[in-house]
C-alpha positions as CSV (number, residue, x, y, z in Angstrom):
1,M,-8.8,81.3,31.5
2,P,-6.1,83.8,30.7
3,G,-2.6,82.6,31.4
4,P,0.8,84.1,31.7
5,D,1.9,86.6,29.1
6,R,3.2,84.3,26.4
7,R,3.5,86.2,23.8
8,A,21.3,47.1,31.8
9,G,21.4,46.1,35.4
10,S,19.3,44.8,38.3
11,S,15.7,45.9,38.7
12,A,16.7,47.9,41.7
13,T,19.3,49.7,39.8
14,A,16.9,50.3,36.9
15,A,14.4,51.7,39.3
16,S,17.0,53.9,40.9
17,T,18.2,55.2,37.6
18,A,14.7,55.9,36.4
19,G,14.0,57.8,39.6
20,S,17.1,59.9,39.2
21,V,16.3,60.7,35.6
22,A,12.7,61.6,36.6
23,G,14.0,63.9,39.4
24,C,16.4,65.7,37.0
25,R,13.9,66.0,34.3
26,F,11.3,67.7,36.5
27,H,13.5,69.7,38.8
28,R,11.8,72.9,37.7
29,S,8.3,71.6,37.7
30,P,5.9,73.5,40.1
31,N,3.6,70.5,40.0
32,V,2.6,68.7,43.3
33,L,0.4,65.7,43.9
34,F,-3.0,67.0,45.1
35,P,-5.1,64.4,46.9
36,T,-8.6,64.9,45.6
37,T,-12.0,63.2,45.6
38,V,-14.6,63.2,42.8
39,A,-17.3,65.8,43.7
40,R,-19.5,65.6,40.7
41,V,-19.8,63.7,37.4
42,H,-22.0,64.6,34.5
43,D,-22.3,64.0,30.8
44,V,-21.4,67.0,28.6
45,G,-21.8,65.1,25.3
46,P,-22.6,61.6,24.2
47,R,-19.1,60.5,24.9
48,L,-17.7,63.4,27.0
49,V,-17.8,63.2,30.8
50,R,-17.0,66.2,33.0
51,V,-15.4,65.1,36.3
52,T,-15.1,67.8,39.1
53,L,-12.3,67.1,41.6
54,A,-12.4,68.7,45.0
55,G,-10.1,68.8,48.0
56,P,-9.0,71.5,50.5
57,D,-5.5,71.5,49.1
58,L,-6.8,72.6,45.7
59,A,-7.1,76.1,47.1
60,G,-3.5,76.3,46.2
61,C,-3.8,75.0,42.7
62,A,-2.6,77.6,40.1
63,D,-4.8,78.5,37.2
64,V,-2.5,78.7,34.3
65,G,-5.0,78.4,31.4
66,L,-4.0,78.1,27.8
67,D,-3.1,74.5,26.8
68,Q,-1.8,73.6,30.3
69,R,-1.3,69.9,30.9
70,V,-2.1,68.4,34.3
71,K,-2.1,64.7,35.1
72,I,-4.4,62.3,36.9
73,L,-3.0,59.2,38.6
74,L,-5.6,56.5,38.5
75,P,-6.7,54.9,41.7
76,G,-5.1,51.8,43.1
77,P,-2.7,50.5,45.8
78,G,0.3,52.3,44.3
79,A,-1.6,55.6,44.2
80,D,-2.5,55.2,47.9
81,E,1.1,54.5,48.8
82,L,2.4,57.4,46.7
83,A,-0.1,59.8,48.3
84,R,1.0,58.7,51.8
85,R,4.7,59.2,51.0
86,A,4.6,62.3,48.8
87,G,2.2,64.7,50.5
88,L,2.4,67.9,48.5
89,A,6.0,67.3,47.4
90,V,7.2,68.8,44.1
91,E,7.3,66.6,41.0
92,S,11.0,66.0,41.1
93,V,10.4,64.3,44.4
94,W,7.1,62.4,43.8
95,R,8.3,61.2,40.4
96,R,11.1,59.3,42.0
97,G,8.6,57.6,44.3
98,W,6.3,56.8,41.4
99,S,9.2,55.4,39.3
100,A,10.3,53.2,42.3
101,L,7.0,51.4,42.6
102,D,6.6,47.9,41.2
103,D,5.2,47.8,37.7
104,D,2.1,46.0,38.8
105,V,1.1,48.7,41.3
106,R,2.5,51.8,39.7
107,P,-0.5,54.1,39.0
108,V,-1.4,54.9,35.4
109,M,-1.0,58.6,34.5
110,R,-2.9,60.4,31.8
111,S,-2.6,64.1,30.8
112,Y,-5.5,66.5,30.5
113,T,-6.1,70.2,30.1
114,P,-8.4,71.6,32.9
115,V,-11.7,73.1,31.7
116,A,-11.8,75.2,34.9
117,V,-9.6,75.7,38.0
118,R,-11.5,77.3,40.9
119,P,-9.1,77.9,43.8
120,R,-11.7,79.6,45.9
121,A,-14.0,76.6,45.7
122,A,-11.0,74.2,45.8
123,E,-12.2,72.5,42.7
124,V,-10.9,71.5,39.2
125,D,-13.0,70.4,36.2
126,L,-11.7,67.9,33.7
127,D,-13.4,66.7,30.6
128,L,-12.6,63.1,29.7
129,Y,-13.5,61.7,26.3
130,L,-14.6,58.1,26.3
131,H,-12.6,56.2,23.8
132,E,-13.8,52.9,22.3
133,P,-12.5,50.3,23.2
134,A,-11.8,51.9,26.6
135,G,-8.3,52.3,27.9
136,P,-7.6,52.8,31.6
137,A,-8.7,56.4,31.8
138,S,-11.8,56.0,29.8
139,A,-12.8,52.9,31.9
140,W,-12.2,54.9,35.1
141,A,-14.3,57.9,33.8
142,R,-17.2,55.6,33.0
143,R,-17.4,54.3,36.6
144,A,-16.3,57.5,38.4
145,A,-18.6,58.5,41.2
146,P,-18.7,61.1,44.0
147,G,-16.3,60.2,46.8
148,D,-13.8,58.3,44.6
149,R,-10.2,59.3,45.4
150,V,-7.8,60.3,42.6
151,L,-4.4,62.1,42.6
152,L,-4.0,65.2,40.5
153,S,-0.6,66.5,39.4
154,A,-0.9,70.2,38.9
155,P,1.1,73.4,39.7
156,H,0.9,74.9,43.2
157,A,0.5,78.6,43.4
158,R,3.2,78.9,46.0
159,Y,5.8,78.4,43.2
160,G,4.3,81.2,41.1
161,V,2.3,81.0,37.9
162,T,4.7,79.7,35.3
163,D,4.3,78.4,31.7
164,H,5.3,74.9,32.8
165,G,3.1,72.4,31.0
166,T,2.0,74.7,28.2
167,Q,3.1,74.7,24.5
168,W,1.1,77.7,23.2
169,D,3.8,80.3,22.3
170,P,2.7,82.5,19.3
171,G,4.8,85.5,20.2
172,L,3.7,89.1,20.6
173,D,3.3,89.9,16.9
174,V,0.6,87.3,16.2
175,A,-2.6,88.5,14.5
176,H,-3.9,85.4,12.9
177,V,-4.0,81.8,14.3
178,L,-5.2,78.4,13.2
179,L,-6.2,75.8,15.8
180,V,-6.7,72.2,14.8
181,G,-8.0,69.6,17.3
182,D,-10.5,67.1,18.3
183,E,-12.5,66.0,21.4
184,T,-9.4,65.4,23.4
185,S,-7.9,68.8,22.8
186,A,-11.1,70.9,22.9
187,P,-10.3,72.1,26.5
188,A,-6.9,73.3,25.4
189,V,-8.5,75.1,22.4
190,R,-10.9,76.7,24.8
191,G,-8.1,77.9,27.0
192,I,-6.2,79.3,24.1
193,L,-9.2,81.2,22.7
194,A,-9.9,82.8,26.1
195,S,-6.3,84.2,26.1
196,L,-6.4,85.9,22.7
197,R,-6.4,89.6,22.2
198,P,-9.6,91.0,20.8
199,D,-8.0,91.9,17.5
200,V,-6.5,88.4,16.8
201,R,-8.4,86.5,14.1
202,A,-8.7,82.7,14.8
203,H,-9.9,79.8,12.7
204,V,-10.7,76.6,14.6
205,L,-11.0,73.2,13.0
206,V,-12.3,70.6,15.5
207,E,-12.8,67.0,14.4
208,A,-15.6,65.2,16.3
209,D,-18.3,62.5,15.9
210,D,-20.6,64.9,17.7
211,P,-19.9,68.7,18.2
212,A,-21.3,68.3,21.8
213,D,-18.2,66.2,22.5
214,A,-15.9,69.0,21.6
215,P,-17.1,72.3,23.2
216,V,-14.8,75.2,22.9
217,G,-16.9,77.8,24.7
218,D,-18.4,81.1,23.6
219,V,-16.3,82.8,21.0
220,P,-16.3,86.4,19.6
221,G,-16.9,87.4,16.0
222,T,-13.1,87.3,15.3
223,V,-13.1,83.5,15.8
224,R,-14.6,81.1,13.3
225,V,-15.2,77.6,14.7
226,E,-15.7,74.7,12.2
227,H,-16.7,71.3,13.6
228,V,-15.5,68.7,11.1
229,P,-17.5,65.4,11.1
230,R,-15.2,62.5,11.7
231,H,-14.9,60.1,8.7
232,R,-12.1,58.8,6.6
233,R,-11.3,59.4,2.9
234,G,-9.7,56.1,2.4
235,A,-6.9,56.1,5.1
236,E,-7.1,59.8,5.6
237,R,-8.9,61.6,8.4
238,A,-11.5,64.2,7.5
239,V,-9.7,66.9,9.4
240,L,-6.7,66.6,6.9
241,G,-9.1,67.6,4.1
242,A,-10.3,70.5,6.1
243,V,-6.8,71.7,6.7
244,R,-5.9,71.3,3.0
245,D,-9.0,73.4,2.1
246,W,-8.0,76.0,4.7
247,A,-4.4,76.1,3.3
248,A,-5.7,76.6,-0.3
249,E,-7.6,79.7,0.8
250,H,-5.4,81.2,3.5
251,G,-2.0,79.5,3.3
252,R,-0.3,82.1,1.1
253,S,-1.4,85.0,3.3
254,A,-0.4,83.1,6.5
255,A,3.0,82.3,5.0
256,D,3.5,86.0,4.1
257,A,2.5,87.1,7.6
258,G,5.7,85.5,9.1
259,T,5.6,85.9,12.9
260,G,2.1,87.4,12.5
261,F,0.7,83.9,12.0
262,Y,0.8,80.8,14.3
263,A,-0.7,77.4,14.0
264,W,-1.4,75.0,17.0
265,C,-2.4,71.4,16.2
266,A,-3.2,68.7,18.8
267,T,-5.0,65.5,17.8
268,E,-4.0,61.9,17.0
269,S,-0.3,61.6,16.7
270,A,0.0,60.5,13.1
271,T,-2.6,63.0,12.0
272,V,-0.8,66.0,13.6
273,A,2.4,65.1,11.6
274,R,0.4,65.3,8.4
275,V,-1.3,68.5,9.4
276,R,2.1,70.1,9.9
277,A,3.3,68.8,6.6
278,E,0.3,70.3,4.8
279,L,0.9,73.7,6.4
280,V,4.6,73.7,5.7
281,A,3.9,72.7,2.1
282,A,1.7,75.8,1.9
283,G,4.8,77.9,2.6
284,I,4.3,78.4,6.4
285,E,7.6,78.3,8.4
286,R,7.9,75.1,10.4
287,S,8.7,77.2,13.5
288,R,5.3,78.8,13.2
289,V,3.5,75.4,13.5
290,H,3.2,73.6,16.8
291,A,2.0,70.0,16.5
292,Q,1.5,67.6,19.3
293,G,0.0,64.2,19.4
294,Y,-2.6,63.8,22.2
295,W,-3.3,60.1,21.6
296,H,-2.3,57.2,19.3
297,D,-4.7,55.5,16.9
298,R,-3.6,51.8,17.0
299,S,-6.9,50.6,15.3
300,R,-5.2,50.1,12.0
301,R,-2.5,48.0,13.6
302,D,-4.3,46.0,16.2
303,G,-7.8,47.2,16.3
304,V,-7.4,49.0,19.6
305,L,-7.6,52.7,20.4
306,R,-7.1,53.4,24.1
307,R,-6.5,56.2,26.5
């Protein structure tokens, strides 16, 4: 999916303040709330579910590609109320409505990268990884069925195709990239790979229990994809060892390349910080490493990992 050229007070007062902050923060967002229904659900891998959302308004959904983030607002009374009030209002408007809802009905939001956006068919595909134990989104994905209603926050084409919601920014000089991810970021990896020039070399490290849960699509010969089996070396995730091995072989040349090299890392929050530290220790400029946590591993603290 090629994208753009990227080279203390009362509760009422608190809600009002939160709404104002939300409105200001998202005043340039092209995202609207699309009312959708689940059209199809099928298993892609042992713990990966593809949910196809459909709705006539999705004919206006912009296909940004890359590592674009969209959000789903999980079903419930608050989502129904928000849908009635917001219509196709921009995010600076609907966020205020979302913030003003009572805590017990405010719909849960989760971010995803679309696998496919098909405006002509008025459909969007999302891949949802089923965490164990299941958090709100995983629990919803397990029981999702055709006809279920869900709100999708995504950019509307009437505002133009912008880079809002994307972090991929390698610059025009890049010739070599490293992508580090897992099941949750595989759709973003897929979108990034589809955007690369034919002459750009890419090395992809994807941690997964099963490669079928982290598909990155068909890749050309200039792209090397390595699925890293998930395990721990003590308290360390396997992908860190893979990054360290990569840095031992390629770190010096990547550092010497300057703006010709770019690394993008998106996986568990604590892990991405350590991935970035490994790459910086290899001599790569910190500005050439994008690192973003896609989820939080709370298992070592309270035995729960949820999304």
